DOTIRO-150694 format. One record per residue (C-alpha): x, y, z; residue number from 0. Coordinates in nm, 3 decimals, decimal comma, padded with zeros to 5 digits. Example, Ala and Ser with C-alpha at 12.3 -4.5 7.8 and 13.67 -1.06 7.14 Angstrom:
REM residues 2
<kegu><c1>01,230</c1><c2>-00,450</c2><c3>00,780</c3><num>0</num></kegu>
<kegu><c1>01,367</c1><c2>-00,106</c2><c3>00,714</c3><num>1</num></kegu>
END
This chain:
REM residues 188
<kegu><c1>05,902</c1><c2>-00,128</c2><c3>-07,731</c3><num>0</num></kegu>
<kegu><c1>06,039</c1><c2>-00,416</c2><c3>-07,620</c3><num>1</num></kegu>
<kegu><c1>06,378</c1><c2>-00,433</c2><c3>-07,403</c3><num>2</num></kegu>
<kegu><c1>06,545</c1><c2>-00,659</c2><c3>-07,670</c3><num>3</num></kegu>
<kegu><c1>06,496</c1><c2>-00,481</c2><c3>-07,936</c3><num>4</num></kegu>
<kegu><c1>06,668</c1><c2>-00,190</c2><c3>-07,712</c3><num>5</num></kegu>
<kegu><c1>06,970</c1><c2>-00,403</c2><c3>-07,680</c3><num>6</num></kegu>
<kegu><c1>07,022</c1><c2>-00,499</c2><c3>-08,032</c3><num>7</num></kegu>
<kegu><c1>06,965</c1><c2>-00,086</c2><c3>-08,137</c3><num>8</num></kegu>
<kegu><c1>07,266</c1><c2>00,002</c2><c3>-07,852</c3><num>9</num></kegu>
<kegu><c1>07,428</c1><c2>-00,325</c2><c3>-07,936</c3><num>10</num></kegu>
<kegu><c1>07,453</c1><c2>-00,144</c2><c3>-08,345</c3><num>11</num></kegu>
<kegu><c1>07,567</c1><c2>00,184</c2><c3>-08,239</c3><num>12</num></kegu>
<kegu><c1>07,778</c1><c2>00,079</c2><c3>-07,951</c3><num>13</num></kegu>
<kegu><c1>08,113</c1><c2>-00,154</c2><c3>-07,939</c3><num>14</num></kegu>
<kegu><c1>08,264</c1><c2>00,053</c2><c3>-07,580</c3><num>15</num></kegu>
<kegu><c1>08,253</c1><c2>-00,244</c2><c3>-07,281</c3><num>16</num></kegu>
<kegu><c1>08,268</c1><c2>00,066</c2><c3>-06,991</c3><num>17</num></kegu>
<kegu><c1>07,915</c1><c2>00,305</c2><c3>-07,199</c3><num>18</num></kegu>
<kegu><c1>07,736</c1><c2>-00,040</c2><c3>-07,216</c3><num>19</num></kegu>
<kegu><c1>07,746</c1><c2>-00,068</c2><c3>-06,869</c3><num>20</num></kegu>
<kegu><c1>07,751</c1><c2>00,332</c2><c3>-06,781</c3><num>21</num></kegu>
<kegu><c1>07,375</c1><c2>00,239</c2><c3>-07,052</c3><num>22</num></kegu>
<kegu><c1>07,329</c1><c2>-00,032</c2><c3>-06,811</c3><num>23</num></kegu>
<kegu><c1>07,353</c1><c2>00,102</c2><c3>-06,463</c3><num>24</num></kegu>
<kegu><c1>07,150</c1><c2>00,459</c2><c3>-06,543</c3><num>25</num></kegu>
<kegu><c1>06,850</c1><c2>00,185</c2><c3>-06,687</c3><num>26</num></kegu>
<kegu><c1>06,939</c1><c2>-00,034</c2><c3>-06,343</c3><num>27</num></kegu>
<kegu><c1>06,903</c1><c2>00,335</c2><c3>-06,140</c3><num>28</num></kegu>
<kegu><c1>06,576</c1><c2>00,442</c2><c3>-06,335</c3><num>29</num></kegu>
<kegu><c1>06,420</c1><c2>00,170</c2><c3>-06,361</c3><num>30</num></kegu>
<kegu><c1>06,458</c1><c2>00,175</c2><c3>-05,951</c3><num>31</num></kegu>
<kegu><c1>06,319</c1><c2>00,533</c2><c3>-05,943</c3><num>32</num></kegu>
<kegu><c1>05,971</c1><c2>00,386</c2><c3>-06,195</c3><num>33</num></kegu>
<kegu><c1>05,897</c1><c2>00,142</c2><c3>-05,919</c3><num>34</num></kegu>
<kegu><c1>05,932</c1><c2>00,362</c2><c3>-05,646</c3><num>35</num></kegu>
<kegu><c1>05,717</c1><c2>00,684</c2><c3>-05,806</c3><num>36</num></kegu>
<kegu><c1>05,509</c1><c2>00,437</c2><c3>-05,960</c3><num>37</num></kegu>
<kegu><c1>05,576</c1><c2>00,446</c2><c3>-06,307</c3><num>38</num></kegu>
<kegu><c1>05,617</c1><c2>00,272</c2><c3>-06,649</c3><num>39</num></kegu>
<kegu><c1>05,942</c1><c2>00,043</c2><c3>-06,582</c3><num>40</num></kegu>
<kegu><c1>05,972</c1><c2>-00,076</c2><c3>-06,902</c3><num>41</num></kegu>
<kegu><c1>05,946</c1><c2>00,283</c2><c3>-07,084</c3><num>42</num></kegu>
<kegu><c1>06,176</c1><c2>00,396</c2><c3>-06,801</c3><num>43</num></kegu>
<kegu><c1>06,383</c1><c2>00,170</c2><c3>-06,834</c3><num>44</num></kegu>
<kegu><c1>06,482</c1><c2>00,209</c2><c3>-07,270</c3><num>45</num></kegu>
<kegu><c1>06,482</c1><c2>00,576</c2><c3>-07,145</c3><num>46</num></kegu>
<kegu><c1>06,823</c1><c2>00,457</c2><c3>-06,952</c3><num>47</num></kegu>
<kegu><c1>06,916</c1><c2>00,208</c2><c3>-07,184</c3><num>48</num></kegu>
<kegu><c1>06,912</c1><c2>00,460</c2><c3>-07,429</c3><num>49</num></kegu>
<kegu><c1>06,995</c1><c2>00,787</c2><c3>-07,288</c3><num>50</num></kegu>
<kegu><c1>07,359</c1><c2>00,758</c2><c3>-07,492</c3><num>51</num></kegu>
<kegu><c1>07,360</c1><c2>00,461</c2><c3>-07,734</c3><num>52</num></kegu>
<kegu><c1>07,456</c1><c2>00,722</c2><c3>-07,990</c3><num>53</num></kegu>
<kegu><c1>07,730</c1><c2>00,901</c2><c3>-07,833</c3><num>54</num></kegu>
<kegu><c1>07,986</c1><c2>00,614</c2><c3>-07,937</c3><num>55</num></kegu>
<kegu><c1>07,948</c1><c2>00,760</c2><c3>-08,314</c3><num>56</num></kegu>
<kegu><c1>07,826</c1><c2>01,097</c2><c3>-08,222</c3><num>57</num></kegu>
<kegu><c1>08,055</c1><c2>01,236</c2><c3>-07,903</c3><num>58</num></kegu>
<kegu><c1>07,960</c1><c2>01,621</c2><c3>-07,985</c3><num>59</num></kegu>
<kegu><c1>07,728</c1><c2>01,889</c2><c3>-07,890</c3><num>60</num></kegu>
<kegu><c1>07,477</c1><c2>01,940</c2><c3>-08,061</c3><num>61</num></kegu>
<kegu><c1>07,461</c1><c2>01,595</c2><c3>-08,248</c3><num>62</num></kegu>
<kegu><c1>07,482</c1><c2>01,345</c2><c3>-07,945</c3><num>63</num></kegu>
<kegu><c1>07,155</c1><c2>01,349</c2><c3>-07,864</c3><num>64</num></kegu>
<kegu><c1>07,045</c1><c2>01,503</c2><c3>-08,180</c3><num>65</num></kegu>
<kegu><c1>07,092</c1><c2>01,195</c2><c3>-08,443</c3><num>66</num></kegu>
<kegu><c1>07,041</c1><c2>00,926</c2><c3>-08,164</c3><num>67</num></kegu>
<kegu><c1>06,612</c1><c2>01,148</c2><c3>-08,163</c3><num>68</num></kegu>
<kegu><c1>06,623</c1><c2>01,154</c2><c3>-08,495</c3><num>69</num></kegu>
<kegu><c1>06,681</c1><c2>00,738</c2><c3>-08,550</c3><num>70</num></kegu>
<kegu><c1>06,433</c1><c2>00,696</c2><c3>-08,218</c3><num>71</num></kegu>
<kegu><c1>06,193</c1><c2>00,863</c2><c3>-08,386</c3><num>72</num></kegu>
<kegu><c1>06,216</c1><c2>00,681</c2><c3>-08,755</c3><num>73</num></kegu>
<kegu><c1>06,200</c1><c2>00,343</c2><c3>-08,492</c3><num>74</num></kegu>
<kegu><c1>05,889</c1><c2>00,459</c2><c3>-08,391</c3><num>75</num></kegu>
<kegu><c1>06,006</c1><c2>00,462</c2><c3>-08,057</c3><num>76</num></kegu>
<kegu><c1>05,763</c1><c2>00,686</c2><c3>-07,873</c3><num>77</num></kegu>
<kegu><c1>05,769</c1><c2>01,100</c2><c3>-07,805</c3><num>78</num></kegu>
<kegu><c1>05,807</c1><c2>01,089</c2><c3>-07,439</c3><num>79</num></kegu>
<kegu><c1>06,081</c1><c2>00,839</c2><c3>-07,428</c3><num>80</num></kegu>
<kegu><c1>06,293</c1><c2>01,085</c2><c3>-07,718</c3><num>81</num></kegu>
<kegu><c1>06,194</c1><c2>01,393</c2><c3>-07,528</c3><num>82</num></kegu>
<kegu><c1>06,385</c1><c2>01,307</c2><c3>-07,204</c3><num>83</num></kegu>
<kegu><c1>06,630</c1><c2>01,123</c2><c3>-07,388</c3><num>84</num></kegu>
<kegu><c1>06,727</c1><c2>01,492</c2><c3>-07,570</c3><num>85</num></kegu>
<kegu><c1>06,651</c1><c2>01,650</c2><c3>-07,271</c3><num>86</num></kegu>
<kegu><c1>06,961</c1><c2>01,511</c2><c3>-07,089</c3><num>87</num></kegu>
<kegu><c1>07,116</c1><c2>01,740</c2><c3>-07,250</c3><num>88</num></kegu>
<kegu><c1>07,191</c1><c2>02,102</c2><c3>-07,112</c3><num>89</num></kegu>
<kegu><c1>07,305</c1><c2>02,235</c2><c3>-07,395</c3><num>90</num></kegu>
<kegu><c1>06,993</c1><c2>02,220</c2><c3>-07,608</c3><num>91</num></kegu>
<kegu><c1>06,784</c1><c2>02,507</c2><c3>-07,499</c3><num>92</num></kegu>
<kegu><c1>06,436</c1><c2>02,406</c2><c3>-07,632</c3><num>93</num></kegu>
<kegu><c1>06,453</c1><c2>02,027</c2><c3>-07,414</c3><num>94</num></kegu>
<kegu><c1>06,419</c1><c2>02,196</c2><c3>-07,017</c3><num>95</num></kegu>
<kegu><c1>06,377</c1><c2>01,902</c2><c3>-06,795</c3><num>96</num></kegu>
<kegu><c1>05,965</c1><c2>01,901</c2><c3>-06,726</c3><num>97</num></kegu>
<kegu><c1>05,831</c1><c2>01,571</c2><c3>-06,637</c3><num>98</num></kegu>
<kegu><c1>05,941</c1><c2>01,341</c2><c3>-06,368</c3><num>99</num></kegu>
<kegu><c1>06,095</c1><c2>01,056</c2><c3>-06,649</c3><num>100</num></kegu>
<kegu><c1>06,316</c1><c2>01,380</c2><c3>-06,776</c3><num>101</num></kegu>
<kegu><c1>06,405</c1><c2>01,474</c2><c3>-06,394</c3><num>102</num></kegu>
<kegu><c1>06,523</c1><c2>01,111</c2><c3>-06,283</c3><num>103</num></kegu>
<kegu><c1>06,743</c1><c2>01,037</c2><c3>-06,576</c3><num>104</num></kegu>
<kegu><c1>06,892</c1><c2>01,387</c2><c3>-06,537</c3><num>105</num></kegu>
<kegu><c1>06,962</c1><c2>01,340</c2><c3>-06,182</c3><num>106</num></kegu>
<kegu><c1>07,103</c1><c2>00,910</c2><c3>-06,238</c3><num>107</num></kegu>
<kegu><c1>07,322</c1><c2>01,005</c2><c3>-06,579</c3><num>108</num></kegu>
<kegu><c1>07,625</c1><c2>01,157</c2><c3>-06,363</c3><num>109</num></kegu>
<kegu><c1>07,538</c1><c2>00,991</c2><c3>-06,070</c3><num>110</num></kegu>
<kegu><c1>07,490</c1><c2>00,627</c2><c3>-06,226</c3><num>111</num></kegu>
<kegu><c1>07,918</c1><c2>00,712</c2><c3>-06,385</c3><num>112</num></kegu>
<kegu><c1>08,084</c1><c2>00,835</c2><c3>-06,058</c3><num>113</num></kegu>
<kegu><c1>07,954</c1><c2>00,606</c2><c3>-05,816</c3><num>114</num></kegu>
<kegu><c1>08,068</c1><c2>00,349</c2><c3>-06,095</c3><num>115</num></kegu>
<kegu><c1>08,409</c1><c2>00,544</c2><c3>-06,096</c3><num>116</num></kegu>
<kegu><c1>08,392</c1><c2>00,476</c2><c3>-05,671</c3><num>117</num></kegu>
<kegu><c1>08,354</c1><c2>00,140</c2><c3>-05,726</c3><num>118</num></kegu>
<kegu><c1>08,592</c1><c2>00,037</c2><c3>-05,893</c3><num>119</num></kegu>
<kegu><c1>08,889</c1><c2>00,162</c2><c3>-05,672</c3><num>120</num></kegu>
<kegu><c1>08,711</c1><c2>-00,062</c2><c3>-05,430</c3><num>121</num></kegu>
<kegu><c1>08,812</c1><c2>-00,410</c2><c3>-05,373</c3><num>122</num></kegu>
<kegu><c1>08,466</c1><c2>-00,498</c2><c3>-05,281</c3><num>123</num></kegu>
<kegu><c1>08,332</c1><c2>-00,307</c2><c3>-05,533</c3><num>124</num></kegu>
<kegu><c1>07,880</c1><c2>-00,168</c2><c3>-05,462</c3><num>125</num></kegu>
<kegu><c1>07,970</c1><c2>-00,353</c2><c3>-05,166</c3><num>126</num></kegu>
<kegu><c1>07,924</c1><c2>-00,105</c2><c3>-04,813</c3><num>127</num></kegu>
<kegu><c1>08,054</c1><c2>00,206</c2><c3>-05,101</c3><num>128</num></kegu>
<kegu><c1>07,857</c1><c2>00,507</c2><c3>-04,837</c3><num>129</num></kegu>
<kegu><c1>07,705</c1><c2>00,815</c2><c3>-05,022</c3><num>130</num></kegu>
<kegu><c1>08,044</c1><c2>00,970</c2><c3>-04,736</c3><num>131</num></kegu>
<kegu><c1>08,295</c1><c2>00,765</c2><c3>-04,936</c3><num>132</num></kegu>
<kegu><c1>08,099</c1><c2>00,906</c2><c3>-05,247</c3><num>133</num></kegu>
<kegu><c1>08,068</c1><c2>01,283</c2><c3>-05,133</c3><num>134</num></kegu>
<kegu><c1>08,461</c1><c2>01,224</c2><c3>-05,021</c3><num>135</num></kegu>
<kegu><c1>08,529</c1><c2>01,094</c2><c3>-05,420</c3><num>136</num></kegu>
<kegu><c1>08,352</c1><c2>01,454</c2><c3>-05,457</c3><num>137</num></kegu>
<kegu><c1>08,529</c1><c2>01,685</c2><c3>-05,370</c3><num>138</num></kegu>
<kegu><c1>08,902</c1><c2>01,537</c2><c3>-05,542</c3><num>139</num></kegu>
<kegu><c1>08,860</c1><c2>01,732</c2><c3>-05,852</c3><num>140</num></kegu>
<kegu><c1>09,098</c1><c2>01,451</c2><c3>-06,020</c3><num>141</num></kegu>
<kegu><c1>08,925</c1><c2>01,142</c2><c3>-05,979</c3><num>142</num></kegu>
<kegu><c1>08,660</c1><c2>01,066</c2><c3>-06,213</c3><num>143</num></kegu>
<kegu><c1>08,724</c1><c2>01,427</c2><c3>-06,382</c3><num>144</num></kegu>
<kegu><c1>08,493</c1><c2>01,395</c2><c3>-06,664</c3><num>145</num></kegu>
<kegu><c1>08,211</c1><c2>01,365</c2><c3>-06,383</c3><num>146</num></kegu>
<kegu><c1>08,062</c1><c2>01,722</c2><c3>-06,312</c3><num>147</num></kegu>
<kegu><c1>07,968</c1><c2>01,738</c2><c3>-06,010</c3><num>148</num></kegu>
<kegu><c1>07,734</c1><c2>01,981</c2><c3>-06,026</c3><num>149</num></kegu>
<kegu><c1>07,475</c1><c2>01,837</c2><c3>-06,257</c3><num>150</num></kegu>
<kegu><c1>07,501</c1><c2>01,525</c2><c3>-05,917</c3><num>151</num></kegu>
<kegu><c1>07,438</c1><c2>01,806</c2><c3>-05,712</c3><num>152</num></kegu>
<kegu><c1>07,173</c1><c2>01,978</c2><c3>-05,967</c3><num>153</num></kegu>
<kegu><c1>07,005</c1><c2>01,654</c2><c3>-06,028</c3><num>154</num></kegu>
<kegu><c1>06,894</c1><c2>01,492</c2><c3>-05,698</c3><num>155</num></kegu>
<kegu><c1>06,734</c1><c2>01,868</c2><c3>-05,595</c3><num>156</num></kegu>
<kegu><c1>06,552</c1><c2>01,911</c2><c3>-05,885</c3><num>157</num></kegu>
<kegu><c1>06,433</c1><c2>01,543</c2><c3>-05,877</c3><num>158</num></kegu>
<kegu><c1>06,313</c1><c2>01,656</c2><c3>-05,497</c3><num>159</num></kegu>
<kegu><c1>06,555</c1><c2>01,351</c2><c3>-05,326</c3><num>160</num></kegu>
<kegu><c1>06,781</c1><c2>01,460</c2><c3>-05,090</c3><num>161</num></kegu>
<kegu><c1>07,199</c1><c2>01,365</c2><c3>-05,201</c3><num>162</num></kegu>
<kegu><c1>07,253</c1><c2>01,102</c2><c3>-04,981</c3><num>163</num></kegu>
<kegu><c1>06,970</c1><c2>00,961</c2><c3>-05,033</c3><num>164</num></kegu>
<kegu><c1>06,973</c1><c2>00,985</c2><c3>-05,447</c3><num>165</num></kegu>
<kegu><c1>07,323</c1><c2>00,842</c2><c3>-05,378</c3><num>166</num></kegu>
<kegu><c1>07,208</c1><c2>00,492</c2><c3>-05,169</c3><num>167</num></kegu>
<kegu><c1>06,948</c1><c2>00,451</c2><c3>-05,399</c3><num>168</num></kegu>
<kegu><c1>07,160</c1><c2>00,422</c2><c3>-05,741</c3><num>169</num></kegu>
<kegu><c1>07,429</c1><c2>00,226</c2><c3>-05,542</c3><num>170</num></kegu>
<kegu><c1>07,102</c1><c2>-00,031</c2><c3>-05,468</c3><num>171</num></kegu>
<kegu><c1>06,992</c1><c2>-00,076</c2><c3>-05,749</c3><num>172</num></kegu>
<kegu><c1>07,254</c1><c2>-00,069</c2><c3>-05,983</c3><num>173</num></kegu>
<kegu><c1>07,406</c1><c2>-00,359</c2><c3>-05,736</c3><num>174</num></kegu>
<kegu><c1>07,138</c1><c2>-00,526</c2><c3>-05,879</c3><num>175</num></kegu>
<kegu><c1>07,338</c1><c2>-00,560</c2><c3>-06,150</c3><num>176</num></kegu>
<kegu><c1>07,669</c1><c2>-00,543</c2><c3>-06,027</c3><num>177</num></kegu>
<kegu><c1>07,774</c1><c2>-00,926</c2><c3>-06,236</c3><num>178</num></kegu>
<kegu><c1>07,649</c1><c2>-00,741</c2><c3>-06,572</c3><num>179</num></kegu>
<kegu><c1>07,842</c1><c2>-00,409</c2><c3>-06,427</c3><num>180</num></kegu>
<kegu><c1>08,186</c1><c2>-00,564</c2><c3>-06,364</c3><num>181</num></kegu>
<kegu><c1>08,114</c1><c2>-00,389</c2><c3>-05,993</c3><num>182</num></kegu>
<kegu><c1>08,094</c1><c2>-00,756</c2><c3>-05,797</c3><num>183</num></kegu>
<kegu><c1>08,342</c1><c2>-00,759</c2><c3>-05,516</c3><num>184</num></kegu>
<kegu><c1>08,701</c1><c2>-00,967</c2><c3>-05,623</c3><num>185</num></kegu>
<kegu><c1>08,788</c1><c2>-01,294</c2><c3>-05,489</c3><num>186</num></kegu>
<kegu><c1>08,973</c1><c2>-01,319</c2><c3>-05,146</c3><num>187</num></kegu>
END
């Protein structure tokens, strides 16, 4: 399990630039939480990076994430990684989120996507983005309508972090790779 191999697998199955950036954003957030919690950053990074690698080919439940889980198993990924990825899907009743890793992936997934949407409509992108701004956008049902707001709120609650703190934490993690995410401030 190396990041190089993870990236090769991701690119083998995913061509969508926005989906790749989403997985990179989730990876950054999950890695940051691994550091905070004193966990295995490489393993947690793999989970964040590969959680949606099968989505472009198999977007419909339960194919996503079960097709990906089978591929990961064939390629020798650890059971804990595969389980965490499967657990981010609410529609798999036999995969409840039990570990801190499972809960972290779930808490970061929708929020990273929503923060990206918020940043893309701001000239300064991630720079200066606040929880107040993010939460205001969460109240606009038409904004980033595909993002499940309940997943964002419930994810933070399951992880045991206050929502505003979680938003600040994920923004900070994403800022570390803003260039890769296409979220650097616009030039004046």
